Structures are given as C-alpha cells and as structure tokens.
N, C-alpha and C positions, 0 to 999 in steps of 0.2 A: 589747252595754254598755250603756242606754241612758239618757239624759242628761235631767237633767230643765233644767238649768243648759248653759250651752253651754262647750264653753274656755273662749272669748273673755273670758267675764265674770267668769269668777276670780281672773285675773293674768295679768301679760304669761312669756313661755316664759321659762324660769329662773329662775322670782321662788322661793323656802322657804318649804314650809311651805302650798301655793296651797290645796291637799285643804284644810288641816285652816283656814285661814282662810275658806274659803267653807261652813264649818259652824258657829266664831265668826257668824259674819254670819248665816247659821241661824237659830243657837239666839238673840245677841239680838234679830230677829225679833222672837222667840216669845215670847221676855220683853218684849221691849214690846208686847208684841197680848193679853196675861194682863194687865198693865197698867191698859191701855188700859180693858179690863171691872171691871177690880174699878175701877180706881176713876170711869166713868160711873154707877158704883150710888151710889157715895154725892151728896152734896148735896154745892153750896159751897162753906163751911164744917169738912165736909169733907177734900171734897179738898184743899181750899185747909196743911189743919192735914197730912195724908199728906207731901202733893208737902215742906212742911219740917221732917219730918226724913228 
C-alpha cells in the first residue's frame, strides 16, 4: 500500500480516528485553496465584503 502521508504525520499511535483526521485536514486545505483562488479574482472592496460575510 502506498502512503503519500507518512503514518507518523497523522497523529500519535493510539489516537482515535487518525485516518479521519487526516482526510478532514486534506479537505480543509483543499477548501482553503479553492476559496483563495476565488478571492484572488476579486478586487479589494469585493474581497473585504466577502470576508465580512
């Protein structure tokens, strides 16, 4: 089985839901990247209004 993330980076052995935590972290990072790309196309005023929401 190939691992792109080493098991030691997930959490200490014995921690509950190690794999689920890793998946949630990856999803959150992807979401932040998508939002960053969307906000990058906005002007300053539009970006501030979007952050305010």
